[in-house]
N, C-alpha and C positions, 0 to 999 in steps of 0.2 A: 553462473551469473557473474558479471563483472562490469566495470565501467565500460561505456561504449569505446572509449579510446584504447582500452586494453584488450579489446577483442582481436583474436588473430585475424589476419587479412582474409584467410580462406574459410573462415567459420560462417555458418548460417546464423545470422544475427537479426533480431527484431529490435530496431532502434526506437528511440522517442519515448521511453518510460521514465517517470519521476518517482522517486521513493519517499514515502512518508514513514518516519521512524516513530514508533510508539514509545512513550516514556516508560522505561522499564527499570529494573526487571519486573516482570509480571509473575506473581507467585503462581505455581502450578495449581493451587487451590481455586483460582479465579477461573470460572467456567464461562464461556461464551463471549469473551472479549473480542476475539478476532471475528467470530461469526456476526456479532452486532455491528462492527465497523464495516466488514465486507458487505453485509446486508443492506446497510444504508446507501452504500455506493451502488450496489446492484439495483436497488429500488429506483435509483435515479437513472437507470438504464446504461450504466457505465461498466466497462470491463475492468476487472481488478485482478491482480496477481498478488498472492501473499507469500511471504517468506518468513519462516519462524527460526529463531536461534535460541540458544539456551537462555540468553538474557532478555530478549525482547522480540517483537515481531515488526515486520515492515509491510506496508501496503504499497503496491506499485500501481500507478495510474498512468495512462497515456498522457503525454505532455499536453495535448490538445484538450483533454478532459480534466486536467488538474483544477481549473477554477470551479467547474461544476461539481467535481468530487469534493473539494473543500467545503463548498456550499452545502452539499448533502450531509457531510459529517457535522457541520455546525448546526444544521437543522435537526440533527439526531442528538444534539446536546453535548457534542464533543468540543473540547477546548483545543482548537487548532492554532498553533503558533507558527 
């Protein structure tokens, strides 16, 4: 995964995703954080791609779905900045 502009010209690329970064680090003892967020987006009928790192997680939503995804997260009680 990389920025669209950094993708090799001959690579198979799916463009048009936007990343939401969770405020981290998220302790390993916290269970279900990513599942709750992805579930809220999925219940809104939106596709989500998740990426986890040592320090935090990212939710990627299609650019066209971003407003509806942010709304779904807010309705689930998330503080979206």
